[in-house]
matplotlib code that plots the C-alpha trace (Angstrom):
import matplotlib.pyplot as plt

x = [89.4, 86.4, 86.2, 83.2, 82.8, 83.7, 85.2, 88.5, 89.0, 90.8, 88.8, 89.2, 89.6, 93.1, 94.0, 95.6, 99.1, 98.5, 97.9, 94.8, 92.5, 92.1, 88.4, 86.4, 82.8, 81.2, 78.6, 76.6, 76.5, 75.9, 78.4, 81.7, 84.4, 88.2, 90.0, 91.0, 90.3, 91.8, 89.1, 88.4, 90.7, 89.8, 91.2, 93.0, 96.6, 99.6, 98.9, 95.7, 96.3, 94.0, 96.2, 98.4, 101.2, 101.4, 102.9, 102.5, 101.1, 98.1, 97.2, 95.7, 94.3, 94.1, 92.6, 94.8, 94.1, 93.7, 95.6, 95.2, 97.9, 98.5, 100.4, 101.9, 102.2, 105.0, 105.5, 109.0, 107.8, 107.1, 110.4, 111.8, 109.0, 108.2, 111.6, 111.1, 107.4, 107.3, 108.8, 106.6, 106.3, 104.2, 102.7, 100.8, 98.4, 95.7, 92.1, 91.5, 94.4, 96.8, 100.3, 100.9, 104.4, 106.4, 107.7, 109.2, 110.5, 111.5, 114.1, 114.1, 112.7, 110.4, 106.6, 104.0, 101.1, 97.9, 96.3, 97.4, 96.9, 97.2, 97.2, 96.6, 100.4, 102.0, 101.3, 101.9, 102.0, 104.1, 107.2, 108.5, 112.1, 113.5, 117.2, 118.2, 116.6, 116.3, 113.0, 112.3, 109.0, 108.9, 106.2, 107.2, 106.1, 106.2, 106.1, 103.7, 105.2, 108.9, 108.7, 111.1, 110.6, 111.4, 111.1, 109.0, 109.7, 110.5, 107.7, 108.5, 107.8, 108.7, 105.4, 103.5, 103.4, 101.2, 99.8, 96.0, 94.7, 94.9, 93.0, 93.7, 97.4, 98.1, 98.6, 96.8, 99.1, 98.3, 100.6, 100.5, 101.3, 102.9, 99.5, 98.9, 96.2, 95.9, 96.7, 95.7, 97.9, 97.7, 101.1, 101.6, 102.8, 105.4, 106.7, 106.0, 104.8, 102.4, 99.3, 97.3, 93.7, 92.4, 93.5, 91.4, 91.0, 89.0, 85.7, 85.9, 84.6, 85.2, 86.3, 86.5, 88.4, 86.9, 86.7, 88.6, 86.2, 87.1, 84.0, 84.0, 81.7, 82.3, 79.9, 76.9, 77.5, 78.5, 81.2, 82.5, 86.0, 86.8, 90.5, 90.9, 89.2, 89.6, 85.9, 84.5, 80.8, 78.3, 76.2, 73.6, 72.9, 72.9, 71.0, 73.2, 74.7, 74.4, 77.5, 76.6, 76.5, 79.2, 78.9, 81.1, 81.2, 81.0, 80.9, 80.5, 79.5, 77.2, 76.0, 75.4, 77.3, 76.5, 76.6, 76.7, 75.4, 76.5, 74.6, 76.7, 73.8, 71.5, 74.3, 72.4, 73.8, 71.6, 72.5, 71.5, 71.9, 72.7, 71.9, 74.7, 72.5, 69.5, 70.8, 68.1, 69.0, 66.6, 67.4, 69.5, 68.1, 70.1, 72.0, 72.8, 74.0, 77.6, 78.7, 79.6, 76.1, 76.9, 74.9, 76.6, 75.4, 75.4, 78.8, 79.7, 82.6, 82.7, 80.6, 80.2, 82.1, 79.7, 76.6, 74.6, 75.0, 76.9, 78.4, 77.7, 78.4, 75.0, 76.0, 78.2, 78.1, 80.1, 82.4, 83.8, 87.6, 89.8, 93.0, 95.5, 95.4, 98.4, 98.6, 98.6, 95.1, 92.6, 90.3, 87.3, 86.8, 84.2, 85.3, 82.9, 82.8, 81.0, 78.0, 77.6, 74.8, 74.2, 71.9, 71.2, 72.6, 69.1, 67.9, 70.9, 70.6, 66.8, 67.3, 65.3, 66.6, 66.1, 69.2, 70.4, 72.2, 75.5, 75.9, 79.1, 80.6, 83.3]
y = [65.6, 67.7, 71.4, 73.5, 74.2, 70.9, 67.5, 66.5, 63.0, 61.0, 59.8, 55.9, 55.8, 56.2, 58.3, 56.5, 57.5, 56.1, 59.5, 60.2, 63.2, 65.2, 65.9, 68.6, 68.2, 71.5, 71.2, 74.3, 73.7, 70.0, 69.2, 67.4, 68.2, 68.2, 70.6, 72.8, 76.5, 76.7, 77.8, 75.2, 72.6, 69.1, 67.6, 64.8, 65.8, 66.7, 70.4, 70.1, 71.3, 68.5, 65.8, 63.8, 61.8, 58.1, 57.1, 53.3, 53.9, 55.8, 59.5, 60.9, 64.4, 66.2, 69.5, 71.2, 74.7, 76.9, 74.6, 71.3, 68.7, 65.7, 62.7, 60.3, 57.0, 55.6, 52.1, 50.6, 47.6, 50.0, 51.9, 50.0, 51.1, 54.6, 55.7, 58.8, 58.5, 55.6, 57.6, 59.1, 62.8, 65.5, 68.4, 71.5, 73.7, 76.3, 75.1, 75.8, 73.5, 76.4, 76.7, 73.0, 72.7, 69.6, 70.3, 66.9, 64.0, 60.6, 58.1, 54.8, 51.9, 54.1, 54.1, 56.1, 54.5, 55.8, 56.9, 60.5, 62.7, 66.4, 69.1, 71.9, 72.5, 69.1, 65.8, 62.5, 59.1, 55.9, 55.8, 52.4, 52.1, 48.9, 48.6, 45.1, 42.7, 45.4, 47.1, 49.9, 51.6, 55.1, 57.4, 60.7, 64.3, 66.5, 70.3, 71.3, 74.8, 74.0, 70.4, 69.3, 65.8, 64.4, 60.9, 60.7, 57.1, 53.7, 51.3, 47.7, 45.8, 42.4, 42.6, 44.4, 47.7, 50.0, 53.6, 53.2, 56.6, 59.5, 60.9, 64.3, 64.5, 60.8, 58.4, 55.0, 52.1, 48.4, 45.4, 41.6, 40.0, 36.5, 34.8, 36.5, 38.8, 42.4, 44.9, 48.6, 51.1, 54.8, 56.6, 60.1, 62.3, 64.1, 61.5, 58.5, 56.5, 53.7, 52.6, 49.5, 50.2, 46.8, 43.3, 41.5, 38.3, 35.3, 36.6, 39.7, 39.1, 42.4, 46.0, 49.4, 52.5, 55.8, 59.3, 58.4, 55.6, 51.9, 49.9, 46.2, 43.2, 40.8, 38.1, 39.6, 43.1, 46.2, 48.1, 51.7, 52.4, 56.1, 56.3, 59.6, 58.8, 55.0, 54.6, 51.3, 51.2, 48.6, 50.3, 47.5, 43.8, 42.1, 39.1, 36.0, 34.9, 31.4, 29.6, 30.6, 34.3, 36.9, 40.5, 43.4, 47.0, 49.8, 53.6, 55.0, 58.7, 61.1, 58.7, 55.8, 52.6, 50.6, 46.9, 44.4, 40.9, 38.2, 34.9, 32.3, 29.8, 32.2, 34.4, 37.5, 40.5, 42.7, 46.1, 47.8, 51.4, 51.2, 54.3, 54.5, 56.6, 54.3, 51.0, 50.8, 48.7, 49.5, 47.9, 50.1, 49.9, 52.4, 50.1, 49.6, 46.9, 47.3, 46.9, 43.3, 42.7, 42.6, 44.5, 47.4, 49.9, 53.5, 54.7, 57.9, 59.6, 62.8, 65.0, 68.5, 70.8, 73.0, 71.2, 68.1, 66.7, 63.7, 63.2, 59.6, 57.1, 55.9, 53.6, 53.0, 53.6, 51.6, 53.5, 52.1, 52.5, 51.7, 49.8, 47.5, 43.7, 41.5, 40.8, 44.5, 44.7, 47.4, 46.2, 47.9, 47.3, 48.6, 50.3, 51.4, 55.1, 55.9, 58.2, 60.7, 62.5, 64.7, 63.6, 64.9, 63.1, 62.3, 61.0, 58.8, 57.0, 56.7, 55.1, 57.9, 58.1, 61.9, 62.5, 65.6, 64.0, 65.3, 65.8, 64.9, 67.3, 64.9]
z = [107.1, 108.2, 108.8, 109.5, 105.8, 104.1, 103.9, 102.2, 100.9, 98.2, 95.2, 95.2, 91.4, 90.2, 87.1, 84.1, 85.3, 88.8, 90.4, 92.5, 92.9, 96.1, 96.5, 98.5, 99.6, 100.3, 103.1, 102.3, 98.6, 98.9, 96.1, 95.9, 93.3, 92.9, 95.1, 92.2, 91.6, 88.1, 85.6, 82.8, 84.3, 83.1, 86.4, 84.5, 84.4, 86.6, 86.0, 88.1, 91.7, 92.9, 91.3, 93.7, 92.2, 92.6, 95.9, 96.2, 99.7, 101.0, 101.3, 104.5, 104.5, 107.8, 108.8, 111.4, 112.4, 109.3, 107.0, 105.3, 105.9, 103.6, 104.8, 102.2, 104.1, 101.9, 100.5, 100.5, 98.5, 95.6, 95.6, 92.6, 90.4, 91.8, 93.2, 95.4, 94.8, 97.2, 100.1, 102.9, 103.1, 104.7, 102.8, 103.9, 101.9, 102.1, 102.6, 98.9, 97.9, 96.9, 98.2, 98.5, 100.1, 101.2, 104.7, 105.5, 103.4, 104.7, 103.7, 101.9, 104.0, 106.0, 106.4, 108.3, 110.1, 111.6, 113.8, 113.0, 116.1, 116.2, 119.0, 116.5, 115.9, 115.8, 114.2, 116.1, 114.4, 114.1, 111.9, 110.9, 109.6, 108.0, 107.2, 106.1, 108.6, 111.3, 111.9, 114.4, 115.3, 116.8, 118.0, 116.4, 116.7, 113.6, 113.9, 111.1, 110.9, 110.7, 109.4, 112.2, 113.6, 117.0, 118.4, 121.6, 122.3, 120.6, 120.4, 121.3, 118.0, 119.7, 121.5, 118.8, 120.6, 118.6, 118.9, 119.1, 120.0, 122.4, 125.4, 126.9, 127.6, 127.1, 124.2, 124.1, 123.3, 122.7, 122.8, 123.3, 126.7, 127.2, 126.9, 123.5, 124.9, 123.8, 126.5, 126.3, 128.1, 128.8, 128.4, 129.7, 126.9, 129.1, 131.6, 129.3, 132.3, 131.3, 133.1, 132.1, 131.0, 129.9, 129.0, 126.4, 128.4, 127.1, 128.5, 126.4, 122.9, 121.2, 121.8, 120.2, 121.1, 120.0, 121.4, 124.6, 125.4, 125.3, 124.7, 125.1, 125.5, 128.4, 129.6, 127.6, 129.0, 127.1, 129.1, 128.7, 130.1, 130.2, 129.3, 131.2, 134.5, 134.3, 135.3, 134.0, 133.8, 132.5, 129.8, 129.4, 129.5, 126.1, 124.9, 125.3, 122.0, 120.5, 119.3, 115.8, 116.6, 116.9, 118.1, 116.8, 117.8, 115.2, 115.5, 119.0, 119.0, 120.7, 123.4, 121.1, 120.0, 116.9, 117.5, 114.6, 115.2, 112.7, 112.5, 110.8, 110.5, 108.6, 107.0, 108.2, 110.0, 112.3, 113.6, 116.9, 118.0, 121.7, 123.8, 126.4, 128.8, 128.9, 127.6, 125.0, 122.0, 119.1, 115.7, 113.4, 109.9, 107.8, 105.5, 101.8, 99.4, 98.3, 94.7, 95.6, 97.0, 100.7, 103.2, 105.0, 107.6, 106.6, 107.9, 109.7, 107.9, 110.1, 112.3, 110.9, 113.4, 115.3, 114.1, 115.1, 111.6, 110.3, 106.8, 105.9, 103.2, 101.9, 99.0, 96.0, 92.3, 89.8, 87.5, 84.2, 84.2, 81.2, 82.1, 80.5, 81.0, 81.5, 77.8, 76.9, 75.6, 76.8, 79.6, 81.2, 84.9, 87.3, 90.4, 93.2, 94.2, 97.4, 97.5, 100.3, 102.2, 105.3, 108.1, 111.6, 114.6, 115.9, 112.6, 112.2, 115.5, 115.2, 111.7, 110.0, 106.4, 106.2, 104.0, 102.2, 99.3, 98.1, 94.3, 92.5, 89.9, 88.9]

ax = plt.figure().add_subplot(projection="3d")
ax.plot(x, y, z, "-o")
ax.set_aspect("equal")
plt.show()
């Protein structure tokens, strides 16, 4: 979750009791630390305001208006061990982490799924409910002031109907047709009328939906389908792929699309920063080696609101964590923790590693 002042995220390393730490990255100070204002707090116990109890599922921080919203996704499979801790819920709090208040709790057998979409007052997402062998999927609207929830429509799980995004006053849904092809549809938020956007036919090798644009590669051409106007334009011609190559689409922001080209014969992956205005495809060279040794492109986490600056993940550091093995003995494992930096939009897409590194105080 990004605001004009900072970025909220969950530390990937669990505490000894299974809880996690809600972190805050201050853009101006260039430092990340637990979202806790208690003087002298060691940040390692339930009394720390940044401590989030074990949930079995994930935690999703969202910046909505002047408040921070935290969605616990839930995990029915963990209900036996965690009890109510495995249930989904929605909490709101002040930007500094104070005043954390649950506004909506869900029932046993329920899970929340992304994407999480907001209009500044309400939160929209998918709620799945399983009772016995019966499963229902609903697109729900949650009022973040009152905590009241309403079902907008039922999603047809028999065809894998899924909320994929939003564009203007419409939701973007996807499902599978009788031929097993993915079909993207635009559904009006008020009338709930659906209109087909794109069917992923055999000549389409890959697609990515981001920022109201549906990018896809068909017959060695990169297309951009505007989900609002339905204009489908050819961005550029691509070099024909060999049978040993596969192209994937990564981040698409600010007039650029990141394309990944895997070569299965050499085992190498190349990256290209495609300019959607000119069609130019220069190599993208901002990358790092993960803790497991694989090459990864430097990933955009968020754009700083009001600035032409990205927050990016530039690498990983291994942290020694004490845990207990299956035989009850103490075991030390290494868990990767991402490192962060700020970089201008122009430097990122021109592969200029002009980073402002973020320091960690945790």
